[in-house]
Residue, then its C-alpha position, 0 to 999 in steps of 0.5 A: x807126789x810121794x809114792x810110798x810103795x815105790x820108795x819101799x821097793x827102792x829101799x829094798x833094792x838098795x839093801x839087796x832085799x828085793x825079791x820075787x814079786x817085789x822085784x817084778x813090781x819094781x821093774x814095772x814101775x821103773x819101766x812105766x815112769x821116767x820120774x821113777x827112773x830119775x828118782x832111782x838114779x838120783x838115789x843111786x848117785x847119793x848112795x855112791x857119793x856116801x860110799x865114796x866119802x866113807x871110803x875117803x874118811x876111813x881109808x878102806x874100801x866098802x864092798x857093796x854086794x847085790x844078789 
């Protein structure tokens, strides 16, 4: 089942834009559901793989920052 609210928060997290109440909601959603935690880690792995590919292609390190 698609969880649009969680996916919106997940995107905000990876874009470094998750703040305040959204951050608390995101943490609670992760704590409540192993499926959401699995989705989080799958997304994290995909994003890391994309960064690795880009770094290999461009020969430059990509800095990922999070507030």
